[in-house]
LUMDOLO-106582 format. One record per residue: residue number from 1; residue in one letter; chain; x, y, z of N, C-alpha, C in turn. Coordinates in pm, whole numbers, padded with zeros to 5 digits. Layout:
+-----+--------+--------+--------+--------+--------+--------+--------+--------+--------+--------+--------+
: num : residu : chaine :   n_px :   n_py :   n_pz :  ca_px :  ca_py :  ca_pz :   c_px :   c_py :   c_pz :
+-----+--------+--------+--------+--------+--------+--------+--------+--------+--------+--------+--------+
: NUM :      a :      A :      X :      Y :      Z :      X :      Y :      Z :      X :      Y :      Z :
...
+-----+--------+--------+--------+--------+--------+--------+--------+--------+--------+--------+--------+
//
This chain:
+-----+--------+--------+--------+--------+--------+--------+--------+--------+--------+--------+--------+
: num : residu : chaine :   n_px :   n_py :   n_pz :  ca_px :  ca_py :  ca_pz :   c_px :   c_py :   c_pz :
+-----+--------+--------+--------+--------+--------+--------+--------+--------+--------+--------+--------+
:   1 :      x :      A :  00247 :  05997 :  10965 :  00329 :  06016 :  10848 :  00428 :  05902 :  10831 :
:   2 :      x :      A :  00512 :  05923 :  10739 :  00615 :  05825 :  10705 :  00735 :  05843 :  10796 :
:   3 :      x :      A :  00785 :  05733 :  10857 :  00904 :  05746 :  10943 :  01024 :  05796 :  10862 :
:   4 :      x :      A :  01114 :  05862 :  10930 :  01232 :  05920 :  10864 :  01316 :  05812 :  10796 :
:   5 :      x :      A :  01322 :  05694 :  10855 :  01404 :  05587 :  10798 :  01343 :  05528 :  10670 :
:   6 :      x :      A :  01218 :  05558 :  10644 :  01152 :  05504 :  10525 :  01164 :  05595 :  10403 :
:   7 :      x :      A :  01207 :  05718 :  10422 :  01212 :  05812 :  10310 :  01313 :  05772 :  10203 :
:   8 :      x :      A :  01430 :  05727 :  10242 :  01533 :  05690 :  10142 :  01485 :  05575 :  10054 :
:   9 :      x :      A :  01434 :  05465 :  10110 :  01385 :  05358 :  10021 :  01269 :  05402 :  09933 :
:  10 :      x :      A :  01180 :  05485 :  09986 :  01067 :  05532 :  09906 :  01116 :  05617 :  09789 :
:  11 :      x :      A :  01210 :  05706 :  09814 :  01264 :  05791 :  09707 :  01340 :  05709 :  09603 :
:  12 :      x :      A :  01418 :  05611 :  09648 :  01489 :  05524 :  09553 :  01389 :  05446 :  09470 :
:  13 :      x :      A :  01285 :  05393 :  09534 :  01182 :  05319 :  09461 :  01115 :  05409 :  09356 :
:  14 :      x :      A :  01085 :  05533 :  09394 :  01024 :  05626 :  09299 :  01116 :  05653 :  09181 :
:  15 :      x :      A :  01244 :  05673 :  09208 :  01340 :  05700 :  09101 :  01353 :  05579 :  09008 :
:  16 :      x :      A :  01365 :  05460 :  09066 :  01378 :  05339 :  08984 :  01251 :  05312 :  08904 :
:  17 :      x :      A :  01137 :  05334 :  08966 :  01010 :  05314 :  08895 :  00996 :  05413 :  08780 :
:  18 :      x :      A :  01031 :  05537 :  08806 :  01025 :  05637 :  08700 :  01118 :  05604 :  08585 :
:  19 :      x :      A :  01240 :  05561 :  08616 :  01335 :  05524 :  08511 :  01285 :  05404 :  08432 :
:  20 :      x :      A :  01227 :  05308 :  08499 :  01176 :  05189 :  08431 :  01059 :  05224 :  08340 :
:  21 :      x :      A :  00968 :  05304 :  08388 :  00853 :  05345 :  08305 :  00901 :  05426 :  08186 :
:  22 :      x :      A :  00996 :  05517 :  08210 :  01052 :  05597 :  08101 :  01114 :  05506 :  07995 :
:  23 :      x :      A :  01192 :  05408 :  08040 :  01256 :  05315 :  07947 :  01153 :  05236 :  07868 :
:  24 :      x :      A :  01051 :  05187 :  07935 :  00947 :  05108 :  07868 :  00872 :  05188 :  07763 :
:  25 :      x :      A :  00856 :  05317 :  07786 :  00783 :  05402 :  07692 :  00871 :  05453 :  07578 :
:  26 :      x :      A :  00997 :  05484 :  07607 :  01085 :  05545 :  07508 :  01155 :  05441 :  07421 :
:  27 :      x :      A :  01182 :  05324 :  07474 :  01255 :  05219 :  07401 :  01194 :  05187 :  07264 :
:  28 :      x :      A :  01064 :  05161 :  07255 :  01006 :  05134 :  07122 :  01018 :  05252 :  07026 :
:  29 :      x :      A :  01010 :  05373 :  07080 :  01024 :  05492 :  06994 :  01166 :  05502 :  06938 :
:  30 :      x :      A :  01264 :  05468 :  07020 :  01403 :  05469 :  06975 :  01425 :  05361 :  06868 :
:  31 :      x :      A :  01364 :  05245 :  06887 :  01380 :  05137 :  06791 :  01322 :  05172 :  06654 :
:  32 :      x :      A :  01211 :  05243 :  06652 :  01143 :  05274 :  06527 :  01195 :  05403 :  06461 :
:  33 :      x :      A :  01265 :  05486 :  06536 :  01314 :  05614 :  06482 :  01415 :  05590 :  06370 :
:  34 :      x :      A :  01418 :  05677 :  06269 :  01514 :  05663 :  06159 :  01659 :  05673 :  06209 :
:  35 :      x :      A :  01749 :  05607 :  06136 :  01890 :  05605 :  06176 :  01952 :  05745 :  06178 :
:  36 :      x :      A :  01915 :  05829 :  06084 :  01973 :  05963 :  06080 :  01930 :  06049 :  06199 :
:  37 :      x :      A :  01829 :  06005 :  06273 :  01785 :  06075 :  06394 :  01832 :  06003 :  06520 :
:  38 :      x :      A :  01919 :  05903 :  06505 :  01974 :  05832 :  06620 :  01902 :  05705 :  06657 :
:  39 :      x :      A :  01800 :  05667 :  06580 :  01725 :  05545 :  06609 :  01783 :  05425 :  06538 :
:  40 :      x :      A :  01710 :  05316 :  06541 :  01755 :  05192 :  06477 :  01675 :  05156 :  06354 :
:  41 :      x :      A :  01569 :  05231 :  06322 :  01487 :  05210 :  06202 :  01438 :  05067 :  06189 :
:  42 :      x :      A :  01388 :  05012 :  06298 :  01338 :  04874 :  06297 :  01191 :  04872 :  06256 :
:  43 :      x :      A :  01147 :  04759 :  06208 :  01008 :  04741 :  06170 :  00926 :  04701 :  06292 :
:  44 :      x :      A :  00797 :  04726 :  06287 :  00712 :  04701 :  06404 :  00709 :  04553 :  06442 :
:  45 :      x :      A :  00717 :  04464 :  06344 :  00719 :  04321 :  06376 :  00842 :  04282 :  06457 :
:  46 :      x :      A :  00957 :  04340 :  06421 :  01080 :  04312 :  06496 :  01072 :  04369 :  06638 :
:  47 :      x :      A :  01016 :  04487 :  06648 :  01000 :  04548 :  06780 :  00906 :  04465 :  06866 :
:  48 :      x :      A :  00798 :  04414 :  06805 :  00706 :  04327 :  06878 :  00775 :  04201 :  06927 :
:  49 :      x :      A :  00862 :  04144 :  06844 :  00934 :  04022 :  06885 :  01029 :  04052 :  07001 :
:  50 :      x :      A :  01096 :  04166 :  06995 :  01186 :  04205 :  07105 :  01108 :  04225 :  07233 :
:  51 :      x :      A :  00995 :  04293 :  07224 :  00915 :  04317 :  07344 :  00855 :  04187 :  07399 :
:  52 :      x :      A :  00818 :  04095 :  07310 :  00765 :  03965 :  07354 :  00873 :  03885 :  07427 :
:  53 :      x :      A :  00994 :  03886 :  07374 :  01105 :  03816 :  07441 :  01135 :  03879 :  07576 :
:  54 :      x :      A :  01129 :  04010 :  07582 :  01151 :  04080 :  07708 :  01043 :  04042 :  07810 :
:  55 :      x :      A :  00920 :  04036 :  07765 :  00810 :  03995 :  07854 :  00826 :  03851 :  07902 :
:  56 :      x :      A :  00868 :  03762 :  07813 :  00891 :  03622 :  07852 :  01002 :  03612 :  07956 :
:  57 :      x :      A :  01108 :  03691 :  07937 :  01217 :  03691 :  08035 :  01169 :  03742 :  08170 :
:  58 :      x :      A :  01086 :  03846 :  08171 :  01034 :  03899 :  08296 :  00944 :  03798 :  08367 :
:  59 :      x :      A :  00860 :  03729 :  08292 :  00772 :  03629 :  08351 :  00855 :  03514 :  08408 :
:  60 :      x :      A :  00956 :  03472 :  08335 :  01044 :  03365 :  08384 :  01110 :  03405 :  08514 :
:  61 :      x :      A :  01164 :  03526 :  08519 :  01227 :  03573 :  08641 :  01126 :  03580 :  08755 :
:  62 :      x :      A :  01008 :  03635 :  08725 :  00907 :  03656 :  08828 :  00862 :  03524 :  08893 :
:  63 :      x :      A :  00846 :  03420 :  08812 :  00790 :  03295 :  08865 :  00894 :  03190 :  08901 :
:  64 :      x :      A :  01011 :  03193 :  08837 :  01109 :  03088 :  08862 :  01229 :  03133 :  08945 :
:  65 :      x :      A :  01279 :  03251 :  08922 :  01400 :  03295 :  08990 :  01373 :  03377 :  09116 :
:  66 :      x :      A :  01274 :  03461 :  09113 :  01249 :  03549 :  09227 :  01206 :  03474 :  09355 :
:  67 :      x :      A :  01114 :  03378 :  09349 :  01073 :  03313 :  09475 :  01187 :  03252 :  09556 :
:  68 :      x :      A :  01282 :  03178 :  09494 :  01394 :  03128 :  09577 :  01482 :  03241 :  09633 :
:  69 :      x :      A :  01500 :  03347 :  09554 :  01580 :  03460 :  09604 :  01509 :  03529 :  09720 :
:  70 :      x :      A :  01378 :  03546 :  09709 :  01301 :  03611 :  09814 :  01298 :  03528 :  09942 :
:  71 :      x :      A :  01306 :  03396 :  09928 :  01307 :  03310 :  10046 :  01439 :  03322 :  10122 :
:  72 :      x :      A :  01545 :  03360 :  10053 :  01677 :  03371 :  10116 :  01701 :  03507 :  10181 :
:  73 :      x :      A :  01642 :  03612 :  10128 :  01671 :  03748 :  10173 :  01544 :  03817 :  10223 :
:  74 :      x :      A :  01565 :  03908 :  10313 :  01455 :  03994 :  10356 :  01422 :  04090 :  10242 :
:  75 :      x :      A :  01297 :  04135 :  10233 :  01261 :  04227 :  10124 :  01348 :  04352 :  10119 :
:  76 :      x :      A :  01384 :  04408 :  10234 :  01467 :  04529 :  10233 :  01607 :  04501 :  10179 :
:  77 :      x :      A :  01662 :  04385 :  10211 :  01794 :  04347 :  10160 :  01786 :  04326 :  10010 :
:  78 :      x :      A :  01683 :  04255 :  09965 :  01665 :  04229 :  09822 :  01649 :  04361 :  09746 :
:  79 :      x :      A :  01571 :  04453 :  09801 :  01551 :  04583 :  09737 :  01682 :  04659 :  09726 :
:  80 :      x :      A :  01759 :  04663 :  09833 :  01885 :  04737 :  09832 :  01982 :  04678 :  09730 :
:  81 :      x :      A :  01993 :  04547 :  09727 :  02083 :  04482 :  09630 :  02039 :  04507 :  09486 :
:  82 :      x :      A :  01910 :  04497 :  09462 :  01859 :  04520 :  09326 :  01874 :  04665 :  09285 :
:  83 :      x :      A :  01857 :  04759 :  09378 :  01875 :  04900 :  09346 :  02019 :  04928 :  09306 :
:  84 :      x :      A :  02114 :  04871 :  09378 :  02256 :  04887 :  09344 :  02285 :  04822 :  09209 :
:  85 :      x :      A :  02233 :  04702 :  09187 :  02254 :  04633 :  09060 :  02195 :  04712 :  08944 :
:  86 :      x :      A :  02078 :  04769 :  08964 :  02014 :  04851 :  08861 :  02102 :  04971 :  08826 :
:  87 :      x :      A :  02157 :  05036 :  08927 :  02243 :  05152 :  08904 :  02370 :  05112 :  08830 :
:  88 :      x :      A :  02430 :  04999 :  08865 :  02552 :  04952 :  08798 :  02522 :  04921 :  08652 :
:  89 :      x :      A :  02412 :  04853 :  08626 :  02376 :  04819 :  08487 :  02348 :  04946 :  08407 :
:  90 :      x :      A :  02278 :  05040 :  08466 :  02248 :  05166 :  08396 :  02376 :  05242 :  08365 :
:  91 :      x :      A :  02469 :  05246 :  08459 :  02596 :  05315 :  08436 :  02678 :  05245 :  08328 :
:  92 :      x :      A :  02680 :  05113 :  08329 :  02753 :  05037 :  08227 :  02691 :  05059 :  08091 :
:  93 :      x :      A :  02559 :  05065 :  08086 :  02491 :  05088 :  07959 :  02522 :  05227 :  07904 :
:  94 :      x :      A :  02522 :  05325 :  07991 :  02555 :  05462 :  07947 :  02698 :  05468 :  07894 :
:  95 :      x :      A :  02789 :  05401 :  07962 :  02929 :  05401 :  07919 :  02943 :  05333 :  07784 :
:  96 :      x :      A :  02872 :  05222 :  07765 :  02883 :  05149 :  07637 :  02821 :  05227 :  07523 :
:  97 :      x :      A :  02714 :  05304 :  07548 :  02654 :  05382 :  07441 :  02740 :  05502 :  07403 :
:  98 :      x :      A :  02819 :  05553 :  07495 :  02910 :  05663 :  07462 :  03027 :  05614 :  07377 :
:  99 :      x :      A :  03065 :  05487 :  07395 :  03177 :  05434 :  07318 :  03140 :  05409 :  07172 :
: 100 :      x :      A :  03012 :  05388 :  07146 :  02970 :  05356 :  07007 :  02949 :  05477 :  06924 :
+-----+--------+--------+--------+--------+--------+--------+--------+--------+--------+--------+--------+
//
């Protein structure tokens, strides 16, 4: 089975993966939803441009920024730091959406 020390990282990874998948699936629906229902009423071409820019940013990070960072840190350290950063960004985003 899985060692006891591995359960916390596995559960955090599952939670972060689930949140990311949820965001990737719901984000376009929020963009296209009418304003009176809480959406942004954007056109599909604009949504496609946003998603393309997001994909380009991810590819840039994956190939240019991640390799030097991975060479400096152990995978477990990188995972822990990114998990904390993800939580901070998510909390800041929630706070900013409540203010609007």
